[in-house]
N, C-alpha and C positions, 0 to 999 in steps of 0.2 A: 495371304496376309490381309488382315482386316484393319482398316483405319479406325482409330478411336472416335467415339461420338464427340461432337462439339458440346461444350458445357451448356446446360439449359439457361435461358434468360432468367434474370431475377424476377420474382413475382411482383406484380404491381398492385398496390392497395387501391381498391375501388374508390375510396373516398378522395383519392388524389386525382382521379381521372378528369373531373370537370375543371379543376384548376389548371391541370396540365394542358388540356385541350384549349381552354381560353387563352392561356399564355401563348400557344402556338399561333392562334389567330391574331393576337394584338402585338406580339413582340416583333419589331422589325428584323428582317433577316431573309435568308435565301428561301426558307420554307414559305413565308407569307408572300414573297415576291412571285415565286413560281406558282403557288396556288392561285394568285390573282390572274396570272397569265393563262393558266389552264381553264379557269372559270370563264374568262372572256372567250376563249376559243371554243369551249363546249357550248356556250350559249349561242354561238353562231353556227356550229357545225353538227351538233348532236342530232338534229332533225333532218339533215340534208337527204340522207338515204330514204327515209320514210316518206318525205314529202315529194321527192322526185318520182318515186315509184307510184305514189298516189296520183300525181299529175299525169304521168304517162298512161295510167290505167283509166282514170276518170275523164280527164280533160282531152287527152290525145286519143283515147280509145284503142291503145295497143293491146294485143292478146296477151294473156297471162304467160304463155310459153316464152314469148320474146322477152318479157320483163324478167322472168326467172333467169333467162340466159344473161341478161345484163347484171343481175345480182351475182351470178356465178363469175362473171368477168371482174366484178368488184373484189370478190374474195381472192381471185387469182392475182389481182394487183397487190393486195395486202400480203399474200404469201410471197410474191416475187420481191417485194420491198424488204420483208423480214429476212428472206434468204440472202439477199444481196448485202445486207448490213452485217452479216455474221463476222466478217473479217474487219470491217471498218468501224464497228461500234466502239472498239477499244483504242482506235488510233485517231479518229476524227473528233474534234471538239463537239460536245453534244449540242451546244448552242447553234452550230452550223447545221446539224441534222434537224433541229427544231425549225430553223429558218427554211430548210428545204421543204419540210412538211407544210409550213405556212404558205410558201410559194405555190405548192401543189394545190392546197385548199383554195387559194386565191384564184388560180387558173380555172379550177372546176366551177367556182361560183361565178366568175365572169362568163364562162361558157353558158351556164344556165340562165344568167341574166339576159344575154343576147338571144338565147334560144326562146325564152318565154316572150321577150319583147318582139321577136321576129315571127312568132306564131308557128314555130316548128320548122323554120328554114334550115336549121342546123341538125335536123334529126339524124342524118347519116353519121354524125360524129358522137352520138350518145354513147356507144360502147367505149370509146376512148375516154369520155368523161367519167364513166363508171370505173374504168381501170385506174384513172388518175385519182379518183376518190379513194380507191383501195390502197394505192401507193401512199397517199397522204396519211391515211389512218395507220398503215403499217409502220411507216417511218416514225410517226408520232408515238405510237404505242411502244415500239422498241426503245426509243429514246427515253420515254417516261419510266418504263420499268428499270432502265439502267440508272437513271438519276435518282429515283425516289428513295432508295435505301441510303443515299449519301446526303440527304437533306437535314439529317439530325445526327446526334451522337448515338453511339451504340446503345446506351442506357435508355434513351428516349425513343428509339426507333420503333418499337411496337406501337406505342401511342401515336407517334407521328404518322405512321403509315395508316393506322386505323382512322385517324381524323381526316387524313387526306382522301382516302378512298371513300369514306362515308359522305364527305362533302361533295365529291364528284358524283357519287351515286344519286344524291338528292338533285343535283344540278341536271344530270342526264335525264332524270325522270320528269322534272318540272319543265325543262326547255321545250320539248315537243308539245306538251299540253298548252303552255302559254302561247307558243307560236301558232298552234292549231286554232286557238280562240281568235287570234289576230287575223289569220289567213282564211278563215271560214267564210264562204260565200253567204251573204245575208239571205234569210228565208229558210223554209223547211227542207229544201232539196240539198243533198250533199254537193260539195264542189269547192274549188279554191277561187278566191278573189285574185284574178290574174295580176292586176296591178300591184296588189299587196305582196303577191308571191314574188314578183320581180324586185320589190323593195326588200324582201327577205334576203335575196341574194346580193343586193347592193349593200345591205348592212353587213352581211358575212364577208364580202370582199373588203369593205373598209376595215372591219375588225381584224382580218388576217393580214392586211397590209400594215396596220398598226403593230400587230404582234410580231411581224417580221423585224420591225425596228426594235421593239422592246426586248426581244430575245437576245439582242446583242449585249444587254446588261446582265445576262444570267451567268453567274460565276460557274465555271466548269470544274468543280472539285475533282471529278473522276479523271478528267483530262490531265490535271496537274499531277495526280497520283500516278497515272500511267507514265507520264514523262519522267517523273522522278525514279520510278522503278526501272525504266529503260536505261537510265544513266548510271545506275548502281552496278 
């Protein structure tokens, strides 16, 4: 037996897209609130992996093989987080999962802040930091993909998702570039300005501590729907 296909979405007139996108940006609501939270988080965390790898290779002089093993540990953390959320994603309020992700990002950034300031004294704990970064990203991505379809009505969903993802794509591309200009060591030789690099993690820790609080105000539409379904 074959299930019937779902009805195709209604076509969207191209001339209406700019107005619809602008309305999503300026109209108060869950979409704009969540977009603001994600942009703050991505501005602080989008470049963590790239800069920590660069720091370990250029400043600490670690071999490429060891650094590759760290990135593999990060992917393992992301996979473990995603796998662990399979059963919980429909039962736990999403704002709690977002807060868990923010707490993990906060812990990773505090670790790197102390590591950079201490000049490598915490180097033995770097694998755990990479694993924690993977967990933070995995929880955040799973929660994001679960919440995103519920940020708008069914009719507006294609436009809303396109606007949201394109905005994040631009932010994810610009954040490492802008941070790179700030963190670059002055002069012709490549390198990171260590004090500014520590400031990068201090900014990230402050941002994720703020986001931990702000995510409490995120309406959990999916959680309400699940609770109603369970009571029927």
